[in-house]
DSSP file (Angstrom, degrees, kcal/mol; ACC not computed):
  #  RESIDUE AA STRUCTURE BP1 BP2  ACC     N-H-->O    O-->H-N    N-H-->O    O-->H-N    TCO  KAPPA ALPHA  PHI   PSI    X-CA   Y-CA   Z-CA
    1    1 A M              0   0    0      0, 0.0    79,-0.8     0, 0.0     2,-0.7   0.000 360.0 360.0 360.0 122.0    0.0    0.0    0.0
    2    2 A H    >>  -     0   0    0      1,-0.2     4,-1.1    77,-0.1     3,-1.0  -0.912 360.0-147.9-108.5 121.9    1.4    3.4   -0.9
    3    3 A L  H >> S+     0   0    0     -2,-0.7     4,-1.3     1,-0.3     3,-0.8   0.854  94.4  54.3 -58.4 -43.4   -0.2    6.1    1.1
    4    4 A A  H 34 S+     0   0    0      1,-0.3    -1,-0.3     2,-0.2     3,-0.3   0.868 109.6  49.9 -60.6 -35.2    0.0    8.8   -1.7
    5    5 A K  H <4 S+     0   0    0     -3,-1.0    -1,-0.3     1,-0.2    -2,-0.2   0.756 109.3  51.4 -77.1 -21.7   -1.8    6.5   -4.2
    6    6 A V  H << S+     0   0    0     -4,-1.1    -1,-0.2    -3,-0.8    -2,-0.2   0.739  94.0  90.2 -87.1 -19.6   -4.5    5.8   -1.7
    7    7 A T     <  +     0   0    0     -4,-1.3     2,-0.3    -3,-0.3     8,-0.1  -0.485  46.0 155.7 -81.7 144.1   -5.3    9.5   -0.9
    8    8 A T        -     0   0    0      6,-0.2     2,-0.9    -2,-0.1     5,-0.1  -0.946  47.8-108.5-156.5 156.7   -7.8   11.5   -2.8
    9    9 A V        +     0   0    0     -2,-0.3     2,-0.3     2,-0.0    -2,-0.0  -0.787  65.0 128.6 -91.2 112.2   -9.8   14.5   -2.0
   10   10 A C    >   -     0   0    0     -2,-0.9     3,-1.2     3,-0.1    -2,-0.1  -0.938  58.0-138.6-163.1 132.0  -13.5   13.2   -1.7
   11   11 A Q  T 3  S+     0   0    0     -2,-0.3    -1,-0.1     1,-0.2    -2,-0.0   0.624 107.1  46.5 -74.1  -9.8  -16.1   13.6    1.0
   12   12 A H  T 3  S+     0   0    0      2,-0.1     2,-0.2     0, 0.0    -1,-0.2   0.254  94.8  98.8-112.8  14.4  -17.1    9.9    0.8
   13   13 A C  S <  S-     0   0    0     -3,-1.2     2,-0.3    -5,-0.1    -3,-0.1  -0.697  72.7-116.7-106.5 159.6  -13.5    8.4    0.8
   14   14 A W        -     0   0    0     -2,-0.2     2,-0.3    -8,-0.1    -6,-0.2  -0.647  27.8-156.5 -85.2 142.1  -11.5    6.8    3.6
   15   15 A Y        -     0   0    0     -2,-0.3    11,-1.2    -8,-0.1     2,-0.3  -0.910   7.4-155.9-125.1 153.2   -8.2    8.6    4.6
   16   16 A F  E     -A   25   0A   0     -2,-0.3    14,-0.7     9,-0.3    15,-0.5  -0.895  12.6-161.9-130.0 154.4   -5.2    7.1    6.4
   17   17 A V  E     -Ab  24  31A   0      7,-2.6     7,-3.6    -2,-0.3     2,-0.5  -0.998  16.4-147.9-133.8 136.3   -2.3    8.0    8.6
   18   18 A S  E     +A   23   0A   0     13,-1.0     2,-0.4    -2,-0.4    16,-0.3  -0.906  17.5 174.2-117.2 129.9    0.6    5.9    9.0
   19   19 A L  E >  S-A   22   0A   0      3,-2.2     3,-2.7    -2,-0.5    30,-0.0  -0.996  79.3 -11.4-122.8 127.5    2.9    5.5   12.2
   20   20 A H  T 3  S-     0   0    0     -2,-0.4    -1,-0.1     1,-0.3     3,-0.1   0.833 128.9 -57.8  52.5  32.6    5.6    3.0   12.3
   21   21 A T  T 3  S+     0   0    0      1,-0.3    58,-1.6    57,-0.1     2,-0.4   0.344 111.1 119.1  79.9  -5.7    4.2    1.4    9.2
   22   22 A D  E <   -AC  19  78A   0     -3,-2.7    -3,-2.2    56,-0.2     2,-0.5  -0.783  59.4-136.8 -94.6 139.8    0.8    0.8   10.6
   23   23 A D  E     -AC  18  77A   0     54,-3.3    53,-3.2    -2,-0.4    54,-0.6  -0.838  21.9-172.5-102.8 129.2   -2.0    2.5    8.8
   24   24 A F  E     -AC  17  75A   0     -7,-3.6    -7,-2.6    -2,-0.5     2,-0.5  -0.812  31.6-110.3-116.9 147.0   -4.8    4.3   10.9
   25   25 A D  E     +A   16   0A   0     49,-0.6     2,-0.3    -2,-0.3    -9,-0.3  -0.717  65.6 132.8 -69.4 125.0   -8.1    5.9    9.8
   26   26 A S  S    S-     0   0    0    -11,-1.2     3,-0.1    -2,-0.5   -11,-0.0  -0.997  72.7-101.5-169.4 173.5   -7.5    9.6   10.3
   27   27 A V  S    S+     0   0    0     -2,-0.3     2,-0.7     1,-0.2   -11,-0.1   0.453  98.0  91.1 -84.1   4.3   -7.6   13.3    9.3
   28   28 A F  S >  S-     0   0    0    -13,-0.1     3,-1.7     3,-0.1    -1,-0.2  -0.229  70.1-177.7 -84.3  41.2   -3.9   13.1    8.5
   29   29 A A  T 3   -     0   0    0     -2,-0.7   -12,-0.1     1,-0.3     3,-0.1  -0.131  61.0  -2.5 -55.8 126.5   -4.8   12.1    5.0
   30   30 A G  T 3  S+     0   0    0    -14,-0.7     2,-0.3     1,-0.2    -1,-0.3   0.571 106.8 118.2  73.0   8.3   -1.9   11.3    2.6
   31   31 A K  B <   -b   17   0A   0     -3,-1.7   -13,-1.0   -15,-0.5    -1,-0.2  -0.731  55.5-157.2-107.5 149.3    0.7   12.1    5.2
   32   32 A E    >   +     0   0    0     15,-0.6     3,-0.5    -2,-0.3     4,-0.2  -0.791  23.9 177.5-121.0  84.6    3.4   10.1    6.9
   33   33 A P  T 3>  +     0   0    0      0, 0.0     4,-2.9     0, 0.0     5,-0.4   0.092  35.5 123.4 -85.4  31.6    3.7   12.3   10.1
   34   34 A N  H 3> S+     0   0    0    -16,-0.3     4,-2.2    14,-0.3    15,-0.2   0.969  81.8  37.9 -49.7 -56.9    6.2   10.2   11.9
   35   35 A K  H <> S+     0   0    0     13,-2.2     4,-2.0    -3,-0.5    -1,-0.2   0.895 115.6  52.2 -67.1 -35.3    8.7   13.1   12.2
   36   36 A A  H  >>S+     0   0    0     10,-0.9     5,-3.0    12,-0.4     4,-0.9   0.908 111.0  48.2 -69.6 -36.2    6.0   15.9   12.8
   37   37 A L  H  <5S+     0   0    0     -4,-2.9    -1,-0.2     3,-0.2    -2,-0.2   0.875 110.2  51.3 -69.6 -32.5    4.5   13.9   15.6
   38   38 A G  H  <5S+     0   0    0     -4,-2.2    -1,-0.2    -5,-0.4    -2,-0.2   0.893 116.8  40.6 -63.8 -37.4    7.8   13.3   17.2
   39   39 A L  H  <5S-     0   0    0     -4,-2.0    -1,-0.2    -5,-0.2    -2,-0.2   0.513 108.4-123.3 -86.3  -7.1    8.5   17.0   17.0
   40   40 A S  T  <5 +     0   0    0     -4,-0.9     2,-0.3     1,-0.2    -3,-0.2   0.894  64.5 149.0  60.1  44.3    4.9   18.0   18.0
   41   41 A S      < -     0   0    0     -5,-3.0    -1,-0.2    -6,-0.2    -2,-0.1  -0.818  45.6-168.4-109.9 146.3    4.8   19.9   14.7
   42   42 A L        +     0   0    0     -2,-0.3    -1,-0.1    -3,-0.1    -5,-0.0   0.025  50.9 123.7-111.7  24.3    1.9   20.6   12.5
   43   43 A K    >   -     0   0    0      1,-0.1     3,-2.3    -7,-0.1     4,-0.5  -0.721  62.1-137.0 -87.1 133.7    4.1   21.9    9.7
   44   44 A P  G >  S+     0   0    0      0, 0.0     3,-0.9     0, 0.0    -1,-0.1   0.765 103.7  61.0 -59.9 -26.4    3.5   20.0    6.3
   45   45 A E  G 3  S+     0   0    0      1,-0.2    -2,-0.0    -9,-0.0     3,-0.0   0.621 100.0  57.0 -80.3  -6.1    7.2   19.9    5.6
   46   46 A D  G <  S+     0   0    0     -3,-2.3     2,-2.2     1,-0.1   -10,-0.9   0.529  79.7  98.8 -88.5 -10.7    7.6   17.8    9.0
   47   47 A C    <   +     0   0    0     -3,-0.9   -15,-0.6    -4,-0.5     2,-0.3  -0.433  55.7 122.2 -84.8  73.3    5.1   15.2    7.7
   48   48 A I        -     0   0    0     -2,-2.2   -13,-2.2   -17,-0.1   -12,-0.4  -0.825  67.1-126.5-123.1 163.1    7.7   12.7    6.5
   49   49 A S  S    S+     0   0    0     -2,-0.3     2,-0.8   -15,-0.2   -29,-0.1   0.820  83.4  92.4 -80.8 -33.7    8.3    9.0    7.4
   50   50 A D        +     0   0    0      1,-0.2     3,-0.3   -16,-0.1    -2,-0.1  -0.471  37.2 160.4 -74.1 110.2   12.0    9.5    8.3
   51   51 A F    >   +     0   0    0     -2,-0.8     3,-1.5     1,-0.2    -1,-0.2   0.118  35.4 115.1-113.2  23.8   12.3   10.1   11.8
   52   52 A S  T 3  S+     0   0    0      1,-0.3    -1,-0.2     7,-0.0    -2,-0.1   0.645  73.9  56.7 -70.0 -17.1   16.1    9.1   12.2
   53   53 A T  T 3  S+     0   0    0     -3,-0.3    -1,-0.3     2,-0.0     2,-0.1   0.460  82.4 111.9 -98.0   5.8   17.2   12.7   13.1
   54   54 A L  S <  S-     0   0    0     -3,-1.5     2,-0.1     1,-0.1   -15,-0.0  -0.430  70.7-117.5 -72.4 151.6   14.8   12.9   16.1
   55   55 A S     >  -     0   0    0     -2,-0.1     4,-2.2     1,-0.1     5,-0.2  -0.325  31.9 -99.6 -73.2 165.2   16.3   12.9   19.6
   56   56 A D  H  > S+     0   0    0      1,-0.2     4,-1.6     2,-0.2     5,-0.1   0.857 126.1  50.7 -53.5 -40.5   15.6   10.2   22.1
   57   57 A K  H  > S+     0   0    0      2,-0.2     4,-2.1     1,-0.2    -1,-0.2   0.912 112.2  45.7 -67.2 -45.0   13.0   12.3   23.8
   58   58 A E  H  > S+     0   0    0      1,-0.2     4,-2.5     2,-0.2    -2,-0.2   0.857 108.7  55.9 -68.6 -31.6   11.3   13.0   20.5
   59   59 A K  H  X S+     0   0    0     -4,-2.2     4,-2.3     2,-0.2    -1,-0.2   0.854 107.4  50.0 -66.4 -36.8   11.4    9.4   19.5
   60   60 A Q  H  X S+     0   0    0     -4,-1.6     4,-2.2     2,-0.2    -2,-0.2   0.936 106.9  54.6 -64.6 -44.3    9.6    8.7   22.8
   61   61 A T  H  X S+     0   0    0     -4,-2.1     4,-2.2     1,-0.2    -2,-0.2   0.947 108.6  50.7 -56.5 -49.1    6.9   11.3   21.9
   62   62 A L  H  X S+     0   0    0     -4,-2.5     4,-1.7     1,-0.2    -1,-0.2   0.894 109.2  48.2 -59.2 -38.9    6.5    9.4   18.6
   63   63 A N  H  X S+     0   0    0     -4,-2.3     4,-2.5     1,-0.2    -1,-0.2   0.809 109.6  54.7 -68.7 -27.4    6.0    6.1   20.4
   64   64 A D  H  X S+     0   0    0     -4,-2.2     4,-1.8     2,-0.2    -2,-0.2   0.877 107.9  47.8 -72.8 -35.4    3.6    7.7   22.7
   65   65 A W  H  X S+     0   0    0     -4,-2.2     4,-2.4     2,-0.2     5,-0.2   0.820 109.8  53.7 -68.3 -33.9    1.5    8.9   19.8
   66   66 A H  H  X S+     0   0    0     -4,-1.7     4,-2.9    -5,-0.2    -2,-0.2   0.953 109.7  48.4 -59.6 -51.9    1.7    5.4   18.2
   67   67 A T  H  X S+     0   0    0     -4,-2.5     4,-2.1     1,-0.2    -2,-0.2   0.894 109.8  52.6 -56.7 -37.9    0.4    4.0   21.4
   68   68 A F  H  X S+     0   0    0     -4,-1.8     4,-0.9     2,-0.2    -2,-0.2   0.939 114.6  40.9 -63.3 -48.2   -2.4    6.6   21.4
   69   69 A F  H >X S+     0   0    0     -4,-2.4     4,-2.7     1,-0.2     3,-0.9   0.933 111.5  56.6 -59.1 -49.4   -3.5    5.8   17.9
   70   70 A R  H 3< S+     0   0    0     -4,-2.9    -2,-0.2     1,-0.3    -1,-0.2   0.883 108.8  46.6 -55.4 -43.4   -3.1    2.1   18.4
   71   71 A K  H 3< S+     0   0    0     -4,-2.1    -1,-0.3     1,-0.2    -2,-0.2   0.699 122.3  35.5 -76.4 -19.8   -5.5    2.1   21.4
   72   72 A R  H << S+     0   0    0     -4,-0.9     2,-0.3    -3,-0.9    -2,-0.2   0.665 113.0  45.3-104.2 -20.5   -8.1    4.3   19.6
   73   73 A Y  S  < S-     0   0    0     -4,-2.7     2,-0.2    -5,-0.1    -1,-0.1  -0.918  78.5-110.4-132.7 149.2   -8.1    3.3   16.0
   74   74 A N        -     0   0    0     -2,-0.3   -49,-0.6    -3,-0.1     2,-0.6  -0.543  31.1-123.6 -74.7 138.0   -8.2    0.1   14.0
   75   75 A I  E     -C   24   0A   0     -2,-0.2   -51,-0.2   -51,-0.1     3,-0.1  -0.781  30.6-179.1 -79.8 129.0   -5.0   -0.7   12.1
   76   76 A V  E     -     0   0A   0    -53,-3.2     2,-0.3    -2,-0.6   -52,-0.1   0.357  56.4 -29.9-113.7   4.1   -6.2   -1.1    8.5
   77   77 A G  E     -C   23   0A   0    -54,-0.6   -54,-3.3     2,-0.0     2,-0.4  -0.947  57.5-103.0 167.7-179.8   -2.9   -1.9    6.9
   78   78 A R  E     -C   22   0A   0     -2,-0.3     2,-0.3   -56,-0.2   -56,-0.2  -0.993  27.1-125.0-133.9 142.2    0.8   -1.6    6.8
   79   79 A L        -     0   0    0    -58,-1.6     2,-0.4    -2,-0.4   -77,-0.1  -0.642  21.0-154.4 -81.1 135.6    3.0    0.5    4.6
   80   80 A Q        -     0   0    0    -79,-0.8     3,-0.1    -2,-0.3   -59,-0.0  -0.860  23.9-109.3-105.5 149.6    5.8   -1.2    2.6
   81   81 A S    >   -     0   0    0     -2,-0.4     3,-2.0     1,-0.1    -1,-0.0  -0.365  53.1 -76.9 -65.3 155.7    8.9    0.7    1.5
   82   82 A E  T 3  S+     0   0    0      1,-0.3    -1,-0.1    -2,-0.0     3,-0.1  -0.252 120.5  20.5 -48.2 130.9    9.3    1.3   -2.3
   83   83 A G  T 3  S+     0   0    0      1,-0.3    -1,-0.3    -3,-0.1     2,-0.2   0.477  88.2 137.2  89.3   1.4   10.3   -1.8   -4.1
   84   84 A A    <   -     0   0    0     -3,-2.0    -1,-0.3     1,-0.1     2,-0.2  -0.569  64.2 -97.1 -81.5 155.8    9.2   -4.3   -1.5
   85   85 A A        -     0   0    0     -2,-0.2     2,-0.5    -3,-0.1    -1,-0.1  -0.416  33.7-121.0 -69.3 136.2    7.4   -7.3   -2.7
   86   86 A N              0   0    0     -2,-0.2    -1,-0.1     1,-0.1     0, 0.0  -0.674 360.0 360.0 -81.5 126.9    3.6   -7.2   -2.6
   87   87 A L              0   0    0     -2,-0.5    -1,-0.1     0, 0.0    -2,-0.0   0.375 360.0 360.0 -94.8 360.0    2.3  -10.0   -0.3
């Protein structure tokens, strides 16, 4: 599942957010907000999947968000990196 290919602007469509490769139903449509959530940022430029530059404290913040989403929303899929085999 490639998030950008799933996203569309439509009032009758489902939208997804991905954290740690788990996809959740959410208003973060078409974004991979791992870095943004770790930074507690709402900036579009921070909505990227690569969170390797986050500090340990920011990574814990990201993990706390993942726990928050996991407890409240159904996981509806998992993202695969580009070029990964489709199962």
